[in-house]
Each structure stands twice: as C-alpha cells, then as structure tokens.
C-alpha positions in Angstrom: 148.5 99.1 39.6 148.3 101.3 42.6 145.1 103.0 41.5 143.0 100.6 43.5 144.4 102.1 46.7 142.7 105.3 45.7 139.4 103.7 44.8 138.9 101.6 48.0 138.8 104.6 50.4 136.7 106.6 47.9 134.3 103.7 47.6 134.0 103.4 51.4 133.5 107.1 51.7 130.7 106.9 49.1 128.9 104.1 51.0 129.2 106.1 54.2 127.7 109.1 52.5 124.7 107.0 51.2 124.0 105.8 54.8 124.3 109.3 56.3 122.0 110.7 53.6 119.4 108.0 54.2 119.5 108.8 57.9 118.4 112.4 57.2 115.0 111.1 56.2 114.4 108.7 59.2 111.9 109.6 61.9 113.7 109.8 65.3 110.4 109.0 67.0 110.0 105.8 65.2 112.7 103.9 67.1 111.4 100.4 67.6 111.3 99.1 71.1 112.4 95.5 71.6 110.2 95.4 74.7 106.9 95.7 72.8 104.8 92.6 73.6 107.2 91.6 76.4 106.8 91.8 80.1 107.5 95.2 81.5 110.6 95.2 83.7 109.5 94.9 87.4 110.4 97.8 89.6 110.0 98.9 93.3 111.1 102.4 93.9 110.4 105.1 96.5 107.4 107.4 96.0 108.3 111.0 95.2 105.7 112.5 97.5 105.9 109.9 100.3 109.5 108.7 100.8 108.3 106.1 103.3 106.1 104.4 100.6 107.0 102.5 97.5 105.7 102.5 93.9 105.9 99.1 92.3 104.9 97.6 89.0 103.2 94.7 90.9 100.7 97.1 92.4 99.4 97.8 88.9 98.8 94.2 88.0 95.2 93.7 86.7 95.1 97.3 85.3 95.8 98.9 82.0 98.1 101.8 82.8 100.6 104.3 81.5 104.2 104.7 82.7 105.4 108.2 81.9 109.1 108.9 82.2 109.7 112.5 83.1 112.0 114.9 84.9 111.7 118.5 86.0 114.9 119.3 84.0 113.2 118.1 80.8 112.0 120.8 78.5 109.9 118.5 76.3 108.3 117.0 79.5 107.0 120.5 80.2 105.4 120.6 76.7 103.5 117.4 77.3 102.5 118.0 80.9 99.2 119.8 80.1 98.2 116.8 78.0 98.9 114.4 81.0 97.0 116.6 83.4 94.0 116.7 81.1 94.2 112.9 80.6 94.3 112.4 84.4 91.3 114.7 84.8 89.4 112.6 82.4 90.1 109.5 84.6 90.5 107.2 81.5 93.6 105.3 82.5 95.9 105.5 85.6 99.3 107.2 84.9 102.4 106.3 86.9 105.3 108.7 86.7 108.9 107.6 86.6 110.9 110.6 87.8 114.2 110.0 86.1 117.5 111.2 87.5 115.9 114.3 89.0 116.4 116.6 92.0 113.8 115.7 94.6 112.9 119.2 95.6 112.7 120.4 91.9 110.4 117.4 91.0 108.0 118.1 93.9 108.0 121.8 93.0 107.3 121.0 89.3 104.2 118.9 90.3 103.0 121.6 92.7 103.3 124.3 90.1 102.0 122.5 87.0 99.7 119.9 88.4 100.2 116.2 89.4 98.6 113.8 86.8 100.2 110.8 88.4 98.6 108.1 90.5 102.1 107.9 92.0 105.6 109.0 90.9 108.5 106.6 91.4 111.9 108.1 92.0 114.5 106.6 89.7 117.5 108.5 91.0 120.0 106.0 89.6 118.3 105.7 86.2 118.4 101.9 86.5 114.7 101.3 85.9 114.8 103.7 82.9 117.6 101.6 81.5 115.6 98.4 82.0 112.8 100.0 80.0 115.2 101.0 77.2 114.5 104.7 77.7 116.4 106.9 75.2 115.4 110.2 76.8 112.6 111.9 78.5 109.7 112.0 77.9 108.7 108.5 77.0 105.4 106.8 77.7 104.6 103.1 77.8 101.1 101.5 77.6 101.1 98.5 79.8 98.3 95.9 79.8 96.7 94.0 82.7 99.3 91.3 82.6 102.2 93.7 82.8 103.1 93.5 79.1 104.2 96.6 77.3 101.9 97.1 74.3 103.0 100.5 73.0 105.7 103.1 73.5 105.6 106.8 72.6 109.0 108.5 72.3 108.9 112.2 72.9 106.0 114.4 74.0 102.6 112.8 74.3 100.5 115.2 72.3 96.7 115.4 72.2 96.9 114.1 68.6 99.1 111.0 69.6 96.9 110.4 72.6 93.6 110.4 70.5 95.1 108.5 67.5 97.3 105.9 69.1 97.2 105.7 72.9 93.5 105.9 73.9 92.2 103.5 71.2 94.7 101.0 72.4 93.9 101.6 76.0 90.2 101.1 75.4 90.8 97.8 73.5 93.0 96.6 76.3 90.4 97.5 79.0 87.7 95.4 77.3 
C-alpha cells in the first residue's frame, strides 16, 4: 500500500531529469524577445562623451538604427568590438551604444583605446533602460526601424557572420 509514496518522488525526479536533459540541447542565443515587432522603449540618457548632452530614442525617429548594449567590463563586448568598428567605418547603419552599468572613466578609456563605432553612447548607469529592453546580458544588439519598432535582436557577440547573414539584409530591407 505504501509503495506509491516511493514512486511519486521517483516519478517527479524522472520528469525533472527529462527537462534538464532537454535543456542541454537548447541554444542559449535563441532566447525569443517579447519586444520583437513592438515599439522600442523610449529613453533619454546622458551622453557618455558629453555629459551635458542627452541621447534619446526620439532623435533616431525616421532612421533604421542599431542599439548595441555594451560595457567596458564585458569580455564578450571586446570580442565583438572590431566588428562594430568595421561596420561603423562602412557607414551602412547608425549605431547607438547603451553603456550599461559601467564606470564612466573606464568606458571612455575603452572607446579611446579600441575605437568608437557609436553615433552616441547613452549612459545607463542604473540599468533601467536595459531592463526595459529585456537585456539578459551584454552584449546585445537591437535592429530598430524608422518607426521605432524593434525588428531583430542579437544576443551575444555580433560576429561578421551574423552581421552579413541576419542583420545587414534586414537593415537594407528596412531602409528601402
């Protein structure tokens, strides 16, 4: 009669094992964003290089643009930075940086040493704007259309391969 008390915990453990095993084969970069095809959260933040100026999403209305979440403390941001610098050099699409929870001096030094691909870098010291965008961790890059709608999100480093296969074709379509 009391054998069911043994099988219930064993059954629950088996179900948990199945879910954990399935999770081993999921792509962590394939986290869907609930903001795709929705208006990008508005922001108005201080400019990293010019503290007396602001960077706002409203200033980008009418343009297709990228929002790149980064920080000087982020190792993966360093890996993607050369790709961003090259993209900025090509002048295909404006890139706005969102400097997330960073030390001001370290962020300025980072851009000075490695190049500044950004039209402007907004300082998100509190992390509130990143939360509004649903950022899981830096780096993340958002493609935003002329109407301020998020059309694509790249979680992790923006590589030349991702840029050429996903981001630039979408940017070109949105710019037409």
